[in-house]
N, C-alpha and C positions, 0 to 999 in steps of 0.2 A: 569514494564510498557512496555518496548521495548524488543522484543525477542532477544535471543542470536544471534550473527552474523551467517550468512549462506552464502554459495557461490551459485551462480546461476547454473542452469543446464549446461550452456555452459562452466563454469569455473572448472578447476581441479587444485589442488594445494593449497597452503597456502596463505591467504590474508596477505599482508604486508602493514601496514598503513604508509603513508608518511606525511600526514597533517591532523590534527583534524580541521574540518570545523565548527562543532557545538559542544558545550559542552552539558552535560546532562541538565543544566539549560537553555541553548538556545533551546533545543528540547522541554522542558516543556513550555517555552514562545511561541514557534511557535505553539504548540498544542493548547494552550489557545487562541491564536489569530485566528487560524483556526476555533475553536469552536464558537467564536464570529461571524466570517464571515458566518458560517453555520446558526446560529440563525438569522442573519440579512437577508440573502438571502431567507430563507424559512419562514420568518415571524413567528418564533416560532418553536416548535418541534412536533406539533400535528401529522403529518404524516411522520416524519423522522425516517428512520431505517439506521443502519450502517452495512455494510458487508465488512469484511476484506478479502483480498486475501491471501490464504495460501502461505506462512508462515509469511513473513515479514509484511503483511498488517493487520493481526489479532491484534497484540499488538497496532498498530496505531489506529485501530477502538476502541479498549478497552480504550485507553488513551483519545480519543476524547469523548467517552461516559462518562468517569469520569469527564472530563472538563465541558461538557454540563450539567451534573447533578449538579456540584458545582455552576454553573452559574444560572441555571433555576430551580433546584431542581425537575427535571423531569428525569425519567429513560428511556433512549432510547434503544430500542431493538438492540442487536448486534449479528450478525451471521458471518459465514465464508464460503468461497467458494473455492473449489479446482478446478483449471482450467485445470488440466493435460490432460483430455480427450477432451478438447475443443481447444487445441493448434493447430496451423497450421503446426507445426513441429513434430507432434506426429509420432513416428516411427523413427525419426532421433536422439532422445535423450532418455536416460534412464529415466523411470518414477518411481517415488516413491510417489504414490497417497496419499494424505491426506484425510481428511473427510470433506465433505460439510455439514454445519450445519446451515440451515435456517429454524427455527421452528416458524416463524411468517409469515403472509401473506405479499406479496410484491405488490399485486394488488392495484392500486390507491395510492401508497405510494411514498414518495420521498426517493429513495435509494441513499445512499452515499457509493460508493465503496472506500475502503481505501487500500493504499499500501505504502510500505516504499520508493521504488525508482521507478521512471518512466523513462524508457529508450526508447525502440523502439516503444512501444505502443501495441505490439502483445499480451502480457499477459492481458492487459486491454480489448482488443478486445475479447479475449477468455472469460473473466469474463462477458462481456456484454451478450454473448450467453448463458452462464451458468445461469445468473440471470433471463433472460427472459424465461428460461425453468420453472421457479417457478411462473410465472405470468406476468402481464403487469403493471409495475410501472408507476406512473404519470410522474416521471422524474428519470434519473440516473445521478448523479453527481460524480465527482472524486476528492478525497483528497489524496495527496501524501506528504510525509515528504521531499523528494528531487526530483526535476525535473532536470535530467542531460542532457536533449537534445537528439539528434540523432534519432528523430522520423522517423519511416518508414511508419506510418499510420497517418491519420488526426485525432489524439486524443490529447486533451488539458485538463489539470487539471483545476478544478474550485477553488481548495484550495491547496496552496503550502506552505510548511514550509520553503523551501530554493531552489532557482534556483541556480544550480551549473553546469556551463558549464564544460564539461570534454572532454578528448580525448577518442577515442574508446578503447584504451589500458588500460585506468584507470578503477578502480572499486570503487564503493561507498559501504560502510558498515554502516548500522544503527544498533546501539546497545544500551544497557542501559547507556553506558558512553557517547553517543553522536553520531556524524556522522564523519566518517573518509574517507579520499580519499587516495587511494593507488593502488597497483598492486597485481596480483596473481603471486606468485613465484612457478614454477613447483616443485612438490615433487621429491626429488632425488630417483632414483631406488636403491633398496637395493640389 
């Protein structure tokens, strides 16, 4: 359901969990709740498509699609978007491009961008640019498993699994086992 843990571009080292914030059951309940909110806000699923941000958002989009199908018995299209070349810090970070896969029209659709953790908002801004290269959606909404605050841009999620205020030095990891709060410990040089 949820991808293996990953570190962000800015982090180097090993993630060390300090506190488990959500268990795997909590994540499943949050996903189901967000699916119901998506149904309610969009008055069904007729024009809804889900697009996960590579990498952590793709499993969130897939989990939401499964929850929506179990509730409404409707298959919602799921795609993925790699925002590497849309980032405003391109050139200052090492890029490991993923693959964008949107094999359905986004014109006049209600696109729900999905990500694991919302932090500064810069990745979501890049995703907005990437998605609009594929067409003109009726709306773009945002679903995140964790909103940790510290926004640098005026971006706000529509669907949130958990609000989790953090310090800038903390890291959040979403994995198949739940959501952990911790720090990145630098790898020791050999």
